[in-house]
N, C-alpha and C positions, 0 to 999 in steps of 0.2 A: 564407426557413428558418427563421424563429421561427414562423412560421404552422402549418410542418410540424412541426415540433419539438412545439409545442405539441397540435397535431391527433392526433399519436403517443402524447403523455401524455395527452389526453382519452381514447383508444382506451384504452388500458392501463388507466386508471381505469376506464373501463366494465366492462373485461373481470373485474376484481377484483370489482365490483357481482354480476357475472353469478356468478361462483364463490361470492360471500357467499351468494349466493340456492341455489345448487346444494347448497353445505354446510349452511349454517342450516336450509333448511326444504325440499329437496328429496334430501337423503343418500339415505332409503329408500324414495324412489318412483321409479318407471321412469326419468324423466330423468335423477336422479340414479344409478341403479344403473348406466345405459348409460354415463353419463360417464367413472365411476370403475372401470366392471369388475368391480363388486361382487355378491356372493349378497345376497338379503335377510335370512339370517342375521347376516353378517359386517357387514353397513350398520345391522341394529340393534344389534348388540353395540359399534359403534363411534360411533353416534350423536351423542352427547354430544361427543365428542372431534372431530367433525366439524363440529359449531355453533359449536367454541372457536376453531377453525381458520377456518370462515368469518368471523368476528367480526374475527379478524386481518386478513383480507383485504378485508373494510371498512374496516379502519382505516388499510390503505395507501391504499384508493381514495380516501378523505378527506383524505388527505396531500395525494394527486396533485392533486384538485379543489382545495382550500386553496391549495395553488402554482399552479396557473393562474387562481385568482381576484385573486391578487395582482398581476396582469401582470408587468411588466420587473422589480418587485421580489420575486416569487419564486421568483428563481432558486437561491436557496439551500435553498430548501423543495422545490423538484422535484427538484433533484439528490439530498439527503436522501432522498428517498420512492423515488426511483428506485435508488439505491442498495440501499434496504433489499428492495425489488422482486428487483432482479439477484441479491441474497446469497439472500433464501428460495429464486429460482429454481434457484441453482446447487445448494445445499441438497438441496431436493426432486428434482432430477434425480440425484444422487449416492447419495442415501439411499431414494428413492420409485419415482419412474419418470422413465425418462429424457425422456418425453414434455413433461414440466415444463419443461426445458432451452428449447423449442422455443416452449411457450406462455407462458411468462413469464420466463425469464432474457434469451434473446434480443431481443425486443420492448426489456425495460429497458435493455439495452446500446444497441440501435438510439436510443432515446429519448435515451440519455446525450450518445450521439455527436451526435445532432442538435441539441440544447442546447447542446453545447460549440462546433460550428460555426456556431451563429448570435450 
């Protein structure tokens, strides 16, 4: 079960690296516009905010990878950062877009459950 939990955590970390790239570098490019349903004008107006948001997603990814790198001793780090992802996902789903619940919050909840079961 530990291998499955770590695989899910790694996937969540990779997802947050992808979100970092979308928000920091592709926000006003075709891929970013499609991913977030933005117009060019709206993306241009919010580009700096999106880059800041992307940086925070990078910190989440870094924390998850840090926890994974610690092996069995990294359980607390993994739990902390998965809780951060879960809370961010719940807040984003409630305030920005319900899709965030499925992209961010539910995977984090699954990762936490698998971690506690292992």
